N, C-alpha and C positions, 0 to 999 in steps of 0.2 A: 504493500500500500504506500509506503514512504516513497518509493521510486516513482510510482504513477502520479502521486500528488505533486512531487517535485517537478516532474516533466510538465504537468498541466500548468503549474504556477509559472514556470519558466516560459512556457508558450504564451501565456497571457501577458507576461512582462515584455516578451518579444514583440507582440502585437501592439502593446501600449507604447513602447519606445518608437516603433516605426510610425505609429499614428502621430506621436508628438513631433517627430522630425518632419513628417509630411506637412503638418499644420504650420510649423514654423516656416518651412520653405514656401508655403502658399501665400504667406503674408509679408515676407521679408522685403520684397521689392516695393511694397506700398508704405513702409515705415519711413517717416521723415526725420524723426528725432534720432540723433546719433547715439545717445545713451540707450535708448530703447532698442535700437539695432544691436548694440553691443550686448545687452541683456539677453536678447533672443539668440544671438550667435553663441554666447557662452552656454546657454541652456542646450542648444542644439549639440554643441561639442560634448557636453556632459552626457546627453542622450546617446551619442555615438560611443562613448566610453563604456556605458552600461550595456549597449548593444553587443559590443565585442565580448564582454564578460558572459553575457547570456549565451551568445553563440558558442563560446568555448565550452560552457557547461552542457548545452544541448548536444554538441558533438560527442561529448563523453557518454551521453545516453543514446547516441545514434538517432537523433531526432533533428528534423529540418526547421523546427520552429513554427511560427504562425504569423501570417500576414493579418493586418487589420481586417475586420469585417468589411467587405466591399460596399455594403449598403450604408454602414456607419460612415465610412470614409467618403462615399459619394454625397451623403446628406451633409456632412461637415463642409465639404468643398462647396456645395451648392449654397448653404447658409452663408458661408464666408463671402463668396462672390456676390451674392445678392445684396448683403449688407454693405459691402465695400462699393458696389455699383452706385448706391445711393449716397454713401458717405465713407470715403476711404481714409478718414482721419486716424491719427494714432489712438484717439479715444475709442473709436469703433474696433480697431485691431486689438487693443488692450481688453476690451469687453469680450471679444470672440475668443481670445487666448485664455482669458480667465475662465470662461464657460467650459472650454475644452479641458483645461487643467482640473477643474472641479469634477467633471465627468470622469476623468482618468483616476483621480484620487478615490472617488466613490467606487469605481469598478475594481481597482486594485485592492482596496480594503475588503470588498466583498470576496475577491478571490483568495486573499489571505485567510479569511474565515472559512471559506469553502474547502480549501486545500490545506487544512491545518496539520496534516501529516507530512507536509513537504519538509525537506531538510532545512537547517538553519541558514545555510549559505544562500539558498533560493529565497527564503523569507527575507533575508537581509537585503538582497537585491531589490525585492519588491518594496521594502521600506525605504530604501534609498531613492527609488524612482518616485514614490509618493512624496518624499521630502523635496525632491527636485521640482515636482509639479507645484507643491505648496509654496516653495520659495519663489517660483516665477509668478505665481498669483500675487504674492505679497509685493514683489518688486514692481509689478505692473499697476498697483493701486494708485500710484501718483498720476497715471495717465487716464484713469477712468473719469 
């Protein structure tokens, strides 16, 4: 049971990291404030670091990981583009990113509870990803 919960949690972290990176990439070209661009770039870099750790662990379990749900990714992209079509201000982008981070934190906490038999290394990765999302939300408050 431990191995299957570990793999499942890692897969969800993998999907979450990929979704975070894609979301940041979707908005980066629209950000005007240099400090905000830097915050997003730093967060993206941290996501990539976690992604490498996750991939290393998944390879250990002979698993390919998980891509974000195509429907969720498509809906996120559509929401972002519709809102930015009307107002592509840094405030709008901060709101979109905050909403996405909050959804990620909620999902990851649910998976931590659901896959409670996962090993501590995988749980730590999930917690670090949650912390990363919470920190970005906090950092973006000045732009809301």
